[in-house]
C-alpha positions, 0 to 999 in steps of 0.5 A: 483463463487464457494461455497467455503468460501475464506474469512474464514481464515481472522482474522482482518476483522469484529473484534476488532484489534490493530494497530501494533507499528512497520510495521514489526509486522503488519499482512498483510492478503490475500484472494485467488483471485476468478478471477485469470484467468483474469488480472485486476488492483486494486488501493488503495489510502491512502491520509492521510499516516503518519510516523515520520522523523527519525532525528527530530521525526516530523510527515511526511505526504503523499498521497499514491497510490498503484496499482497492478495486482493480481495473486493468492491472493488479499490484504485484505483492512483492513489489508492494513489499519492497516499495513499503520497505523503501520508507524504512530510512525515509523521513516524513510525517505520518500524513505525508507517508500515508497519502504518498503511498496512496498517490503512488499506487493510484499512479501505477495501477489506476484502480477504480477505487482505492483507500488506505488506512494508516494506523500509526503507533503513538509518538508522545502518547498520541496515535495518529490515524490517517485515511485517504480514499480515491474514486467511487466504490463500484456498485455491488462490491463488498467493502469490509471494514478495516477493523483495526482497533483503537490503540491499545497496544495495536497489532 
């Protein structure tokens, strides 16, 4: 590992931060991938994701699993947490939230491959699961199953 400080430009990690009131205003920070010559998978799990129904204003809850194979940049986890938290008061259907998260991450980190599983808790007795993938899985990378069980009090 080089002596260069690849973390010096991070603004949110280690300091007081505020939750953006809109996902478009949330800052997503990245760091240079010090292992860019190796293909590997990174997983983030957010079992308590919340947003609002755009029609009723009622809260919606999901268990999100985000997998990606980084290229030149890694996603900084605190900025991801704050980005996901910015959906707390955001009204959008499950499909829009899930795909919007993926598309924003793709824009910011430019991964070799990314997938998101949005496992939404029931509304009206029907859970909605939303899946999105981008890119081709690099050869030789282990991609485990997401292993989120079918709804039975998911969690």
